[in-house]
C-alpha positions as CSV (number, residue, x, y, z in Angstrom):
1,M,-11.8,2.0,13.9
2,I,-10.7,-0.3,11.0
3,R,-13.3,-1.6,8.9
4,K,-13.2,-3.1,5.2
5,A,-14.1,-0.4,2.7
6,L,-17.1,0.1,0.8
7,P,-17.6,0.7,-3.0
8,K,-19.4,4.0,-2.8
9,E,-15.8,5.1,-1.1
10,A,-13.9,4.9,-4.1
11,N,-13.8,8.6,-4.8
12,L,-13.2,9.3,-1.4
13,L,-10.1,7.1,-1.5
14,T,-8.9,8.6,-4.9
15,T,-8.8,12.1,-3.5
16,L,-7.3,10.2,-0.1
17,T,-4.5,8.9,-2.0
18,K,-3.6,12.0,-4.7
19,R,-3.1,14.3,-1.4
20,S,-1.3,11.8,0.2
21,K,1.1,11.4,-2.4
22,Q,1.2,15.1,-3.0
23,Y,2.0,15.5,0.5
24,W,5.8,14.3,-0.7
25,G,6.1,17.2,-2.9
26,Y,5.7,15.6,-6.2
27,P,5.6,17.6,-9.6
28,K,2.5,17.9,-11.3
29,N,3.9,16.2,-14.5
30,Y,4.6,13.1,-11.9
31,M,1.2,13.2,-10.8
32,D,-0.8,13.6,-13.9
33,A,1.3,10.7,-15.0
34,W,0.3,8.8,-12.2
35,A,-3.1,10.2,-12.2
36,E,-4.8,6.2,-13.0
37,D,-2.5,4.6,-10.8
38,L,-3.7,6.5,-8.0
39,T,-7.7,6.0,-9.1
40,I,-9.5,3.8,-6.8
41,H,-12.3,2.2,-9.0
42,E,-15.7,0.7,-7.4
43,Q,-14.8,-2.6,-8.9
44,Y,-11.1,-2.9,-7.2
45,I,-12.7,-2.8,-3.7
46,E,-15.3,-5.2,-4.5
47,T,-12.7,-7.5,-5.9
48,N,-9.6,-7.4,-3.4
49,T,-9.1,-6.9,0.5
50,V,-9.5,-3.1,1.3
51,F,-9.5,-1.8,5.1
52,V,-10.2,1.8,6.0
53,F,-9.1,3.6,9.3
54,E,-12.5,5.6,10.4
55,E,-12.2,8.1,13.1
56,E,-15.7,10.4,13.6
57,G,-17.0,9.1,10.3
58,K,-14.2,10.3,8.3
59,I,-11.7,8.4,6.8
60,L,-8.4,8.7,7.4
61,G,-6.5,6.0,5.7
62,Y,-7.1,2.8,4.1
63,V,-5.1,-0.3,3.2
64,S,-5.2,-2.6,0.7
65,F,-4.4,-6.0,-0.2
66,I,-4.4,-7.9,-3.3
67,Q,-4.4,-12.0,-2.7
68,E,-2.5,-13.4,-5.2
69,N,-0.4,-16.8,-5.2
70,K,2.7,-16.4,-7.5
71,E,6.8,-16.4,-8.0
72,L,8.3,-13.2,-7.6
73,E,11.7,-12.9,-9.4
74,I,13.4,-10.4,-8.2
75,G,17.5,-10.6,-9.4
76,S,18.9,-14.0,-8.9
77,H,15.9,-14.5,-6.2
78,S,12.9,-16.2,-6.5
79,F,9.9,-15.5,-3.5
80,V,6.5,-17.4,-3.6
81,V,4.1,-15.1,-2.2
82,S,0.3,-15.3,-1.7
83,G,-0.4,-11.8,-2.3
84,S,0.7,-8.2,-2.0
85,L,0.2,-5.2,0.1
86,D,-1.1,-2.7,-2.5
87,N,-2.0,0.5,-1.3
88,L,-0.8,2.0,2.2
89,F,-2.3,5.9,2.3
90,I,-2.7,8.2,5.1
91,A,-4.3,12.2,4.6
92,P,-1.5,13.9,5.1
93,D,-2.8,15.7,8.3
94,Y,-2.2,12.7,9.8
95,I,0.9,11.2,8.1
96,G,3.4,10.4,11.0
97,Q,0.6,10.1,13.9
98,G,0.7,5.7,13.9
99,L,-2.2,5.3,11.2
100,G,0.1,3.8,9.2
101,Q,1.2,0.9,11.4
102,Q,-2.1,0.2,12.9
103,L,-3.2,-0.3,9.1
104,V,0.2,-2.3,8.1
105,K,-0.6,-4.3,11.7
106,F,-4.0,-5.1,11.5
107,L,-3.4,-6.2,7.7
108,I,-0.8,-8.4,9.0
109,D,-2.5,-9.9,11.6
110,W,-5.7,-10.9,8.8
111,C,-3.3,-12.4,7.1
112,V,-2.3,-14.7,9.6
113,R,-5.6,-15.1,10.3
114,K,-6.1,-16.3,6.4
115,H,-3.0,-18.1,6.9
116,I,-0.9,-16.1,4.1
117,T,2.5,-16.1,5.2
118,S,4.2,-13.8,2.7
119,F,3.5,-10.8,1.2
120,Y,5.6,-8.4,-1.2
121,L,5.1,-4.9,-2.0
122,V,6.4,-2.2,-4.0
123,A,6.9,1.4,-2.1
124,D,7.3,5.0,-2.9
125,P,10.8,5.8,-2.0
126,H,9.6,8.0,0.7
127,A,8.1,5.1,2.3
128,K,11.4,3.0,3.0
129,V,12.4,3.7,6.3
130,F,8.6,3.5,7.5
131,Y,8.6,-0.5,5.8
132,E,11.8,-1.1,7.4
133,K,10.4,0.0,11.2
134,Q,7.7,-2.6,10.6
135,G,9.8,-5.7,9.7
136,F,9.4,-5.5,6.4
137,L,12.8,-7.1,4.4
138,L,14.2,-5.1,1.7
139,V,14.5,-7.5,-1.3
140,G,15.1,-5.5,-4.4
141,E,14.1,-2.8,-6.6
142,Q,11.6,-1.8,-9.5
143,E,13.4,1.3,-12.1
144,T,10.3,3.5,-13.2
145,Q,9.7,5.3,-16.0
146,I,11.0,8.4,-14.7
147,P,14.8,8.7,-15.1
148,N,16.7,7.9,-12.0
149,R,13.7,6.7,-9.8
150,S,13.2,3.2,-8.9
151,L,11.5,2.1,-6.5
152,P,12.2,-0.6,-3.2
153,I,10.8,-3.8,-3.1
154,F,10.1,-5.6,0.5
155,L,8.8,-9.1,1.4
156,F,6.9,-9.9,4.4
157,K,7.4,-13.3,5.2
158,G,5.5,-14.7,8.8
159,E,5.7,-17.4,11.2
């Protein structure tokens, strides 16, 4: 079942986020550097759209969306978007079982109902193929503070 997250679930989502990120074998110093970025606060859930995938009372994954109209400048291209897919994390034991795909489809359907026709996301490099398979268009890369590491930037344009 997919439902809206509750602010009181912020700590559960933070734990899930950190476990999911660690699944990819990042070193401790990276995880420590990302600690605040991987923390979900109650206010974040209250302010943004956060959906959880729950089964038998256990949260197995979640997706979050920040609704904001902005012009995205990537290289020589400019894109007008209505928001961003901010987080998509799945519990490590369930990665590769289709939950991420279900959450993305749910979010896209939600966007269609809200008349949101385009949004972007900055993905973890390990998720690049996943987002390409979901129909997102790779439009650029964002450099990070870690040398020789960049993050793919994707665009979703609906009908």
